[in-house]
The first five atom37 places (N, CA, C, CB, O) and aatype in JSON, in Angstrom:
{
  "aatype": [12, 18, 0, 9, 9, 1, 15, 7, 7, 11, 5, 18, 11, 19, 5, 6, 7, 3, 18, 9, 2, 19, 3, 11, 10, 3, 0, 5, 14, 11, 3, 11, 9, 6, 19, 16, 6, 19, 10, 0, 10, 2, 3, 11, 11, 10, 11, 9, 7, 16, 14, 18, 19, 11, 7, 0, 16, 19, 6, 10, 6, 19, 19, 2, 15, 7, 11, 3, 11, 11, 19, 19, 9, 18, 11, 11, 1, 1, 1, 11, 3, 15, 11, 10, 11, 1, 7, 13, 1, 1, 5, 18, 16, 1, 19, 11, 9, 19, 11, 9, 15, 0],
  "atom_mask": [
    [1, 1, 1, 1, 1],
    [1, 1, 1, 1, 1],
    [1, 1, 1, 1, 1],
    [1, 1, 1, 1, 1],
    [1, 1, 1, 1, 1],
    [1, 1, 1, 1, 1],
    [1, 1, 1, 1, 1],
    [1, 1, 1, 0, 1],
    [1, 1, 1, 0, 1],
    [1, 1, 1, 1, 1],
    [1, 1, 1, 1, 1],
    [1, 1, 1, 1, 1],
    [1, 1, 1, 1, 1],
    [1, 1, 1, 1, 1],
    [1, 1, 1, 1, 1],
    [1, 1, 1, 1, 1],
    [1, 1, 1, 0, 1],
    [1, 1, 1, 1, 1],
    [1, 1, 1, 1, 1],
    [1, 1, 1, 1, 1],
    [1, 1, 1, 1, 1],
    [1, 1, 1, 1, 1],
    [1, 1, 1, 1, 1],
    [1, 1, 1, 1, 1],
    [1, 1, 1, 1, 1],
    [1, 1, 1, 1, 1],
    [1, 1, 1, 1, 1],
    [1, 1, 1, 1, 1],
    [1, 1, 1, 1, 1],
    [1, 1, 1, 1, 1],
    [1, 1, 1, 1, 1],
    [1, 1, 1, 1, 1],
    [1, 1, 1, 1, 1],
    [1, 1, 1, 1, 1],
    [1, 1, 1, 1, 1],
    [1, 1, 1, 1, 1],
    [1, 1, 1, 1, 1],
    [1, 1, 1, 1, 1],
    [1, 1, 1, 1, 1],
    [1, 1, 1, 1, 1],
    [1, 1, 1, 1, 1],
    [1, 1, 1, 1, 1],
    [1, 1, 1, 1, 1],
    [1, 1, 1, 1, 1],
    [1, 1, 1, 1, 1],
    [1, 1, 1, 1, 1],
    [1, 1, 1, 1, 1],
    [1, 1, 1, 1, 1],
    [1, 1, 1, 0, 1],
    [1, 1, 1, 1, 1],
    [1, 1, 1, 1, 1],
    [1, 1, 1, 1, 1],
    [1, 1, 1, 1, 1],
    [1, 1, 1, 1, 1],
    [1, 1, 1, 0, 1],
    [1, 1, 1, 1, 1],
    [1, 1, 1, 1, 1],
    [1, 1, 1, 1, 1],
    [1, 1, 1, 1, 1],
    [1, 1, 1, 1, 1],
    [1, 1, 1, 1, 1],
    [1, 1, 1, 1, 1],
    [1, 1, 1, 1, 1],
    [1, 1, 1, 1, 1],
    [1, 1, 1, 1, 1],
    [1, 1, 1, 0, 1],
    [1, 1, 1, 1, 1],
    [1, 1, 1, 1, 1],
    [1, 1, 1, 1, 1],
    [1, 1, 1, 1, 1],
    [1, 1, 1, 1, 1],
    [1, 1, 1, 1, 1],
    [1, 1, 1, 1, 1],
    [1, 1, 1, 1, 1],
    [1, 1, 1, 1, 1],
    [1, 1, 1, 1, 1],
    [1, 1, 1, 1, 1],
    [1, 1, 1, 1, 1],
    [1, 1, 1, 1, 1],
    [1, 1, 1, 1, 1],
    [1, 1, 1, 1, 1],
    [1, 1, 1, 1, 1],
    [1, 1, 1, 1, 1],
    [1, 1, 1, 1, 1],
    [1, 1, 1, 1, 1],
    [1, 1, 1, 1, 1],
    [1, 1, 1, 0, 1],
    [1, 1, 1, 1, 1],
    [1, 1, 1, 1, 1],
    [1, 1, 1, 1, 1],
    [1, 1, 1, 1, 1],
    [1, 1, 1, 1, 1],
    [1, 1, 1, 1, 1],
    [1, 1, 1, 1, 1],
    [1, 1, 1, 1, 1],
    [1, 1, 1, 1, 1],
    [1, 1, 1, 1, 1],
    [1, 1, 1, 1, 1],
    [1, 1, 1, 1, 1],
    [1, 1, 1, 1, 1],
    [1, 1, 1, 1, 1],
    [1, 1, 1, 1, 1]
  ],
  "atom_positions": [
    [[-27.44, 49.41, 11.19], [-26.83, 49.98, 10.03], [-26.67, 51.43, 10.35], [-27.65, 49.75, 8.73], [-27.63, 52.1, 10.73]],
    [[-25.38, 51.96, 10.2], [-25.04, 53.33, 10.36], [-24.14, 53.9, 9.41], [-24.53, 53.53, 11.57], [-23.46, 53.09, 8.78]],
    [[-24.0, 54.97, 9.21], [-23.17, 55.58, 8.13], [-22.44, 56.97, 8.74], [-24.18, 55.94, 6.77], [-22.97, 57.65, 9.62]],
    [[-21.39, 57.21, 8.27], [-20.66, 58.46, 8.57], [-20.69, 59.46, 7.34], [-19.16, 58.11, 8.96], [-20.07, 59.2, 6.31]],
    [[-21.4, 60.52, 7.49], [-21.48, 61.38, 6.28], [-20.75, 62.72, 6.55], [-23.0, 61.65, 5.89], [-20.39, 63.05, 7.68]],
    [[-20.56, 63.46, 5.46], [-19.87, 64.78, 5.6], [-20.79, 65.81, 5.05], [-18.47, 64.83, 4.85], [-21.26, 65.64, 3.92]],
    [[-21.1, 66.96, 5.83], [-21.97, 68.07, 5.5], [-21.5, 69.31, 6.1], [-23.35, 67.81, 5.91], [-21.41, 69.43, 7.32]],
    [[-21.2, 70.24, 5.27], [-20.63, 71.62, 5.75], [-19.34, 71.49, 6.47], [0.0, 0.0, 0.0], [-19.15, 72.12, 7.51]],
    [[-18.33, 70.62, 5.91], [-17.17, 70.4, 6.49], [-17.2, 69.75, 7.81], [0.0, 0.0, 0.0], [-16.14, 69.8, 8.44]],
    [[-18.16, 69.17, 8.34], [-18.38, 68.34, 9.42], [-18.62, 67.08, 9.22], [-19.27, 68.73, 10.08], [-19.22, 66.79, 8.18]],
    [[-18.24, 66.01, 10.14], [-18.7, 64.74, 9.91], [-19.69, 64.27, 11.01], [-17.55, 63.85, 9.78], [-19.48, 64.58, 12.19]],
    [[-20.74, 63.57, 10.67], [-21.74, 63.03, 11.41], [-21.98, 61.42, 11.35], [-22.89, 63.73, 11.01], [-21.95, 60.76, 10.32]],
    [[-22.19, 60.98, 12.54], [-22.47, 59.42, 12.44], [-24.05, 59.39, 12.47], [-21.75, 58.46, 13.79], [-24.65, 59.97, 13.37]],
    [[-24.6, 58.82, 11.63], [-26.15, 58.85, 11.5], [-26.76, 57.38, 11.42], [-26.59, 59.7, 10.13], [-26.02, 56.5, 10.99]],
    [[-27.87, 57.12, 11.74], [-28.71, 55.98, 11.64], [-30.07, 56.38, 11.18], [-28.77, 55.26, 12.93], [-30.46, 57.54, 11.28]],
    [[-30.76, 55.48, 10.7], [-32.18, 55.81, 10.08], [-32.99, 56.13, 11.19], [-32.87, 54.62, 9.24], [-32.93, 55.46, 12.22]],
    [[-33.97, 57.37, 11.03], [-34.53, 57.69, 12.12], [-33.98, 58.82, 12.97], [0.0, 0.0, 0.0], [-34.68, 59.49, 13.74]],
    [[-32.71, 58.98, 12.79], [-32.04, 60.14, 13.68], [-32.35, 61.63, 13.12], [-30.33, 59.93, 13.69], [-32.61, 61.93, 11.95]],
    [[-32.25, 62.48, 14.24], [-32.53, 63.94, 13.86], [-31.1, 64.43, 14.2], [-33.86, 64.76, 14.76], [-30.47, 64.04, 15.19]],
    [[-30.6, 65.39, 13.24], [-29.38, 65.98, 13.45], [-29.51, 67.54, 12.98], [-28.26, 65.15, 12.67], [-30.31, 67.96, 12.15]],
    [[-28.59, 68.26, 13.66], [-28.41, 69.72, 13.19], [-27.31, 69.99, 12.26], [-28.19, 70.62, 14.34], [-26.17, 69.93, 12.72]],
    [[-27.47, 70.25, 11.1], [-26.33, 70.75, 10.18], [-26.27, 72.19, 9.92], [-26.41, 70.12, 8.86], [-27.17, 72.99, 10.17]],
    [[-25.19, 72.43, 9.43], [-25.12, 73.94, 8.98], [-26.1, 74.23, 8.03], [-23.78, 74.34, 8.37], [-26.5, 73.38, 7.24]],
    [[-26.58, 75.58, 8.06], [-27.65, 75.97, 7.25], [-27.69, 75.56, 5.75], [-27.71, 77.32, 7.34], [-26.83, 75.92, 4.95]],
    [[-28.73, 74.82, 5.45], [-28.65, 74.44, 3.91], [-29.86, 75.37, 3.28], [-28.93, 72.6, 3.6], [-30.7, 75.93, 3.99]],
    [[-29.83, 75.44, 2.04], [-30.69, 76.24, 1.19], [-31.93, 75.38, 0.9], [-29.96, 76.68, -0.14], [-32.1, 75.05, -0.27]],
    [[-32.78, 75.01, 1.8], [-33.91, 74.14, 1.54], [-35.14, 74.39, 2.49], [-33.44, 72.69, 1.67], [-34.96, 74.91, 3.59]],
    [[-36.34, 74.05, 2.09], [-37.49, 74.4, 2.72], [-37.84, 73.14, 3.4], [-38.56, 74.94, 1.79], [-37.33, 72.07, 3.07]],
    [[-38.83, 73.27, 4.51], [-39.24, 72.11, 5.32], [-39.88, 71.03, 4.3], [-40.33, 72.58, 6.49], [-40.56, 71.39, 3.34]],
    [[-39.62, 69.76, 4.58], [-40.35, 68.67, 3.88], [-39.59, 68.34, 2.58], [-41.87, 69.09, 3.56], [-39.96, 67.46, 1.81]],
    [[-38.4, 69.17, 2.36], [-37.71, 68.86, 1.03], [-36.73, 67.68, 1.38], [-36.88, 70.22, 0.39], [-36.16, 67.56, 2.46]],
    [[-36.62, 66.87, 0.37], [-35.67, 65.81, 0.28], [-34.2, 66.11, -0.12], [-36.19, 64.89, -0.64], [-34.04, 66.88, -1.07]],
    [[-33.17, 65.63, 0.47], [-31.88, 65.93, 0.1], [-31.11, 64.53, 0.12], [-31.26, 67.03, 1.07], [-31.27, 63.67, 0.98]],
    [[-30.28, 64.45, -0.93], [-29.57, 62.99, -1.04], [-28.05, 63.56, -0.76], [-29.78, 62.08, -2.78], [-27.56, 64.57, -1.27]],
    [[-27.49, 62.77, 0.07], [-26.08, 63.06, 0.44], [-25.11, 61.96, -0.36], [-25.91, 62.96, 2.14], [-25.48, 60.79, -0.25]],
    [[-24.18, 62.15, -0.96], [-23.53, 61.15, -1.55], [-22.11, 61.22, -1.04], [-23.66, 61.22, -3.01], [-21.25, 60.48, -1.52]],
    [[-21.82, 62.09, -0.09], [-20.49, 62.18, 0.65], [-20.44, 61.16, 1.73], [-20.27, 63.6, 1.29], [-20.22, 61.57, 2.87]],
    [[-20.59, 59.94, 1.56], [-20.66, 58.89, 2.61], [-19.12, 58.42, 2.9], [-21.64, 57.58, 2.07], [-18.46, 57.8, 2.06]],
    [[-18.69, 58.75, 3.99], [-17.22, 58.37, 4.24], [-17.01, 56.95, 4.8], [-16.58, 59.37, 5.24], [-15.96, 56.34, 4.6]],
    [[-18.04, 56.42, 5.5], [-18.04, 55.02, 5.88], [-19.38, 54.6, 5.96], [-17.35, 54.75, 7.15], [-20.29, 55.42, 6.05]],
    [[-19.6, 53.23, 5.93], [-20.98, 52.6, 5.97], [-20.73, 51.19, 6.62], [-21.69, 52.47, 4.41], [-19.89, 50.37, 6.24]],
    [[-21.57, 51.05, 7.64], [-21.62, 49.65, 8.47], [-22.9, 49.02, 8.15], [-21.53, 49.83, 10.15], [-23.94, 49.46, 8.63]],
    [[-22.89, 48.04, 7.39], [-24.01, 47.18, 7.14], [-23.71, 45.65, 7.54], [-24.37, 47.31, 5.63], [-23.74, 44.78, 6.67]],
    [[-23.44, 45.38, 8.81], [-22.79, 44.24, 9.38], [-21.22, 43.98, 8.87], [-23.7, 43.02, 9.04], [-20.53, 43.07, 9.33]],
    [[-20.89, 44.69, 8.11], [-19.45, 44.8, 7.7], [-19.07, 46.26, 7.38], [-19.17, 43.9, 6.43], [-19.74, 46.97, 6.64]],
    [[-18.0, 46.65, 7.97], [-17.6, 48.17, 7.72], [-16.99, 48.28, 6.43], [-16.59, 48.77, 8.81], [-16.08, 47.52, 6.08]],
    [[-17.54, 49.36, 5.6], [-17.02, 49.7, 4.34], [-16.38, 51.12, 4.6], [-18.15, 49.67, 3.19], [-17.03, 52.05, 5.09]],
    [[-15.03, 51.23, 4.22], [-14.64, 52.71, 4.33], [-14.17, 53.17, 2.93], [-13.44, 52.94, 5.45], [-13.45, 52.5, 2.18]],
    [[-14.64, 54.33, 2.69], [-14.48, 55.0, 1.39], [-13.04, 55.51, 1.1], [0.0, 0.0, 0.0], [-12.23, 55.61, 2.02]],
    [[-12.72, 55.81, -0.11], [-11.41, 56.44, -0.33], [-11.66, 57.54, -1.33], [-10.32, 55.42, -0.85], [-11.39, 57.24, -2.5]],
    [[-12.11, 58.73, -1.12], [-12.5, 59.25, 0.13], [-14.07, 58.79, 0.41], [-12.3, 60.87, 0.1], [-14.51, 58.71, 1.56]],
    [[-14.77, 58.51, -0.66], [-16.19, 58.21, -0.47], [-16.47, 56.8, -0.78], [-17.05, 59.09, -1.3], [-15.68, 56.24, -1.55]],
    [[-17.56, 56.06, -0.26], [-17.92, 54.83, -0.58], [-18.75, 54.93, -1.97], [-18.7, 54.22, 0.61], [-19.65, 55.76, -2.13]],
    [[-18.42, 54.15, -2.78], [-19.05, 54.19, -4.13], [-20.44, 53.55, -4.01], [-18.17, 53.42, -5.21], [-20.61, 52.46, -3.46]],
    [[-21.45, 54.28, -4.56], [-22.9, 53.95, -4.62], [-23.71, 54.02, -3.29], [0.0, 0.0, 0.0], [-24.86, 53.59, -3.17]],
    [[-22.96, 54.66, -2.26], [-23.7, 54.74, -0.95], [-24.47, 56.25, -0.9], [-22.55, 54.54, 0.39], [-23.88, 57.28, -1.21]],
    [[-25.59, 56.24, -0.55], [-26.25, 57.47, -0.39], [-27.14, 57.44, 0.89], [-27.07, 57.78, -1.63], [-27.69, 56.43, 1.32]],
    [[-27.19, 58.71, 1.43], [-28.15, 58.99, 2.56], [-29.24, 59.98, 2.26], [-27.41, 59.51, 3.74], [-28.96, 61.09, 1.82]],
    [[-30.45, 59.62, 2.48], [-31.57, 60.43, 2.17], [-31.93, 61.28, 3.32], [-32.71, 59.62, 1.76], [-32.02, 60.66, 4.38]],
    [[-32.11, 62.31, 3.34], [-32.44, 63.34, 4.43], [-33.65, 64.2, 4.12], [-31.24, 64.27, 4.67], [-33.81, 64.69, 3.0]],
    [[-34.47, 64.39, 5.12], [-35.74, 65.21, 4.99], [-35.63, 66.38, 5.92], [-37.06, 64.36, 5.33], [-35.44, 66.22, 7.12]],
    [[-35.76, 67.55, 5.35], [-35.59, 68.84, 6.22], [-36.85, 68.96, 7.07], [-35.4, 70.23, 5.28], [-37.99, 68.79, 6.62]],
    [[-36.57, 69.28, 8.36], [-37.63, 69.47, 9.23], [-38.01, 70.79, 9.51], [-37.38, 68.89, 10.35], [-39.16, 71.21, 9.41]],
    [[-36.8, 71.6, 9.92], [-36.91, 73.01, 10.17], [-35.53, 73.76, 10.17], [-37.61, 73.22, 11.49], [-34.48, 73.12, 10.27]],
    [[-35.57, 75.05, 10.06], [-34.42, 75.82, 10.25], [-34.46, 76.71, 11.54], [-34.21, 76.64, 9.05], [-35.56, 77.05, 11.98]],
    [[-33.39, 77.07, 12.13], [-33.45, 78.05, 13.19], [-32.03, 78.36, 13.59], [0.0, 0.0, 0.0], [-31.09, 78.01, 12.88]],
    [[-31.86, 79.06, 14.8], [-30.56, 79.51, 15.36], [-30.36, 78.73, 16.76], [-30.54, 81.18, 15.55], [-31.26, 78.54, 17.57]],
    [[-29.02, 78.32, 16.89], [-28.67, 77.83, 18.06], [-28.5, 78.85, 19.27], [-27.52, 77.14, 17.82], [-28.66, 80.06, 19.11]],
    [[-28.2, 78.3, 20.42], [-27.86, 79.14, 21.5], [-26.66, 80.0, 21.19], [-27.62, 78.34, 22.71], [-25.79, 79.68, 20.37]],
    [[-26.66, 81.13, 21.9], [-25.49, 82.07, 21.68], [-24.15, 81.5, 22.15], [-25.74, 83.41, 22.41], [-24.09, 80.88, 23.21]],
    [[-23.27, 81.67, 21.53], [-21.85, 81.28, 21.94], [-21.06, 82.56, 22.22], [-21.11, 80.4, 20.8], [-20.92, 83.43, 21.36]],
    [[-20.58, 82.63, 23.32], [-19.86, 83.8, 23.74], [-18.32, 83.48, 23.71], [-20.34, 84.26, 25.17], [-17.82, 82.56, 24.36]],
    [[-17.7, 84.24, 22.98], [-16.17, 84.43, 23.05], [-15.59, 85.53, 23.88], [-15.66, 84.65, 21.73], [-15.78, 86.71, 23.62]],
    [[-14.87, 85.11, 24.9], [-14.23, 86.21, 25.84], [-12.89, 85.93, 25.94], [-14.81, 86.28, 27.29], [-12.49, 84.81, 26.28]],
    [[-12.04, 86.98, 25.64], [-10.62, 86.95, 25.79], [-10.14, 87.99, 26.72], [-9.96, 87.09, 24.49], [-10.59, 89.13, 26.59]],
    [[-9.23, 87.71, 27.71], [-8.87, 88.68, 28.71], [-7.28, 88.43, 28.77], [-9.71, 88.45, 30.19], [-6.83, 87.29, 28.84]],
    [[-6.58, 89.44, 28.75], [-5.11, 89.54, 28.96], [-4.77, 90.1, 30.25], [-4.46, 90.35, 27.92], [-4.92, 91.3, 30.5]],
    [[-4.3, 89.23, 31.11], [-4.06, 89.73, 32.51], [-3.12, 90.9, 32.53], [-3.49, 88.61, 33.41], [-2.24, 90.97, 31.68]],
    [[-3.27, 91.77, 33.4], [-2.44, 93.02, 33.78], [-2.21, 93.9, 32.59], [-1.03, 92.63, 34.39], [-1.34, 94.78, 32.6]],
    [[-3.03, 93.66, 31.51], [-2.89, 94.63, 30.29], [-4.1, 95.56, 30.07], [-2.71, 93.79, 28.95], [-4.09, 96.42, 29.19]],
    [[-5.12, 95.38, 30.88], [-6.53, 96.05, 30.79], [-6.93, 95.95, 29.44], [-6.59, 97.58, 31.24], [-7.26, 96.95, 28.81]],
    [[-6.92, 94.64, 28.86], [-7.33, 94.35, 27.54], [-8.35, 93.17, 27.6], [-6.09, 94.02, 26.66], [-8.07, 92.06, 28.05]],
    [[-9.59, 93.54, 27.09], [-10.52, 92.38, 26.97], [-11.36, 92.49, 25.73], [-11.44, 92.29, 28.2], [-11.58, 93.57, 25.17]],
    [[-11.83, 91.3, 25.31], [-12.49, 91.13, 24.13], [-13.79, 90.32, 24.21], [-11.6, 90.56, 23.25], [-13.68, 89.14, 24.52]],
    [[-14.92, 90.8, 23.96], [-16.1, 89.88, 24.21], [-16.83, 90.11, 22.73], [-17.13, 90.36, 25.69], [-17.08, 91.19, 22.19]],
    [[-17.1, 88.71, 22.23], [-17.85, 88.73, 21.09], [-18.85, 87.47, 21.12], [-16.9, 88.75, 19.88], [-18.6, 86.54, 21.88]],
    [[-19.84, 87.44, 20.4], [-20.7, 86.25, 20.3], [-21.3, 86.05, 19.0], [0.0, 0.0, 0.0], [-21.16, 86.92, 18.15]],
    [[-21.97, 84.95, 18.75], [-22.64, 84.71, 17.53], [-23.75, 83.58, 17.79], [-21.56, 84.29, 16.41], [-23.58, 82.82, 18.74]],
    [[-24.7, 83.45, 17.11], [-25.62, 82.34, 16.87], [-25.49, 81.65, 15.65], [-26.92, 82.76, 16.94], [-25.69, 82.28, 14.61]],
    [[-25.18, 80.41, 15.58], [-25.01, 79.51, 14.53], [-26.29, 79.34, 13.97], [-24.4, 78.24, 14.93], [-27.23, 79.11, 14.72]],
    [[-26.47, 79.42, 12.71], [-27.77, 79.14, 11.94], [-27.72, 77.67, 11.48], [-27.96, 80.15, 10.64], [-26.71, 77.28, 10.87]],
    [[-28.77, 76.8, 11.73], [-28.76, 75.39, 11.53], [-29.94, 74.93, 10.69], [-28.75, 74.7, 12.85], [-30.93, 75.66, 10.57]],
    [[-29.88, 73.82, 10.15], [-31.09, 73.15, 9.44], [-31.21, 71.81, 10.11], [-30.9, 72.98, 7.76], [-30.23, 71.06, 10.14]],
    [[-32.46, 71.46, 10.72], [-32.66, 70.27, 11.37], [-33.16, 69.29, 10.28], [-33.64, 70.45, 12.56], [-34.09, 69.6, 9.53]],
    [[-32.49, 68.08, 10.21], [-32.91, 67.06, 9.16], [-33.05, 65.72, 9.9], [-31.82, 66.94, 7.92], [-32.42, 65.4, 10.91]],
    [[-33.96, 64.96, 9.26], [-34.28, 63.54, 9.71], [-33.6, 62.74, 8.78], [-35.8, 63.15, 9.75], [-33.64, 63.03, 7.59]],
    [[-32.87, 61.6, 9.28], [-32.3, 60.62, 8.34], [-33.3, 59.67, 7.95], [-31.16, 59.9, 8.91], [-33.72, 58.92, 8.82]],
    [[-33.79, 59.57, 6.67], [-34.96, 58.74, 6.21], [-34.49, 57.39, 5.84], [-35.7, 59.38, 4.99], [-35.04, 56.37, 6.26]],
    [[-33.34, 57.4, 4.97], [-32.9, 55.98, 4.42], [-31.46, 56.05, 4.16], [-33.66, 55.52, 3.02], [-30.98, 57.06, 3.65]],
    [[-30.73, 55.06, 4.48], [-29.42, 54.66, 4.18], [-29.3, 53.58, 3.13], [-28.78, 54.23, 5.37], [-29.77, 52.46, 3.34]],
    [[-28.71, 53.88, 2.03], [-28.65, 52.7, 1.07], [-27.25, 52.65, 0.64], [-29.65, 52.83, -0.21], [-26.54, 53.66, 0.61]],
    [[-26.76, 51.23, 0.23], [-25.39, 51.02, -0.21], [-25.39, 50.7, -1.65], [-24.71, 49.92, 0.57], [-24.32, 50.49, -2.24]]
  ]
}
């Protein structure tokens, strides 16, 4: 059984027991979060929502929070002596998929 959920404007394919990094959530470790934005659910038969599957929920447990590796953005315009270098570290919350229910 797997589900496709939406969190932070991104879509994730999840199964029970998976660990994923989502955009930073306002939660503490060991908190339970229930996601109702389930776009699709496969339980031997694929159910696609319009836009969400009715009655489907995914239960998440917060493991920890942190920062990803640095992403460097570098732009250079040839023959113009123009360069731009920027970077950032995305903050994330690591969650465990506890239960998928239809």
